[in-house]
C-alpha positions as CSV (number, residue, x, y, z in Angstrom):
1,M,97.8,154.5,-21.5
2,Q,100.6,156.5,-20.9
3,A,102.4,155.1,-17.6
4,T,104.0,158.1,-15.4
5,K,107.1,157.7,-13.3
6,R,105.0,157.0,-10.2
7,D,103.8,153.8,-12.1
8,I,107.5,153.0,-12.4
9,P,108.4,150.5,-9.6
10,G,110.1,152.3,-6.7
11,G,107.8,155.1,-6.8
12,G,110.8,157.1,-8.7
13,P,111.7,158.4,-11.3
14,G,113.6,156.4,-13.9
15,P,116.1,157.0,-16.3
16,S,114.0,159.5,-18.6
17,E,111.9,162.2,-17.4
18,D,110.2,161.4,-20.4
19,A,106.4,159.7,-20.4
20,L,106.4,156.1,-21.5
21,I,104.7,155.0,-24.4
22,P,102.6,151.7,-24.9
23,P,103.8,149.2,-28.0
24,E,100.7,150.1,-29.6
25,D,102.1,153.5,-30.2
26,V,105.4,152.7,-30.9
27,A,104.6,150.4,-33.7
28,P,103.6,152.7,-36.4
29,I,106.9,155.1,-35.5
30,I,109.3,151.9,-36.0
31,G,107.3,150.1,-38.6
32,K,106.5,146.6,-36.7
33,S,103.9,145.6,-34.9
34,A,102.9,145.7,-31.3
35,R,103.1,142.1,-31.2
36,W,106.4,141.9,-32.6
37,L,107.6,144.3,-30.0
38,K,106.5,142.8,-27.2
39,E,108.1,139.6,-28.4
40,Q,111.6,141.2,-29.1
41,A,111.3,143.3,-25.8
42,R,110.6,139.8,-23.9
43,A,113.5,138.5,-25.7
44,G,116.1,141.7,-24.8
45,R,116.5,142.6,-28.2
46,I,114.9,146.1,-28.2
47,P,115.4,148.4,-25.4
48,H,112.1,149.0,-23.1
49,R,111.0,149.7,-19.7
50,R,109.0,147.3,-17.7
51,V,105.9,149.0,-15.6
52,G,104.3,146.1,-13.9
53,R,103.9,143.4,-16.5
54,S,103.3,145.8,-19.4
55,Y,106.1,146.5,-21.9
56,M,106.6,150.3,-22.4
57,F,109.1,152.4,-24.7
58,A,110.9,155.9,-23.2
59,S,112.0,157.9,-26.1
60,E,115.4,157.1,-25.9
61,D,114.4,153.3,-26.4
62,I,112.4,154.4,-29.8
63,E,115.7,156.6,-30.9
64,A,117.9,153.7,-30.2
65,M,115.6,151.0,-31.8
66,K,115.5,153.6,-35.0
67,A,119.2,153.1,-35.2
68,Q,119.4,149.9,-34.7
69,F,116.8,148.7,-37.7
70,Q,118.6,151.4,-40.1
71,R,121.9,149.8,-40.0
72,P,122.5,147.6,-43.0
73,V,122.8,143.8,-42.3
74,A,126.3,142.4,-43.1
75,G,126.5,140.1,-45.7
76,R,123.9,141.8,-47.6
77,G,123.9,144.9,-50.3
78,T,126.6,145.1,-52.9
79,A,129.3,142.6,-53.4
């Protein structure tokens, strides 16, 4: 199920005019599980939107996560 801008609290458009995407549809794009996405969103570690009690993702949230996960981890790799 995709949320529309009328589902966003306040009835107006959110930061993006794009449709919001549920974690189950984002998971294969990011390479993580839907559960992991929800846990990270709940902890505030990844960009997301709240629609009622649900965690949803806009296209710019997905792009930001892709960029975040592509960064090398400090202290790992070649020395």
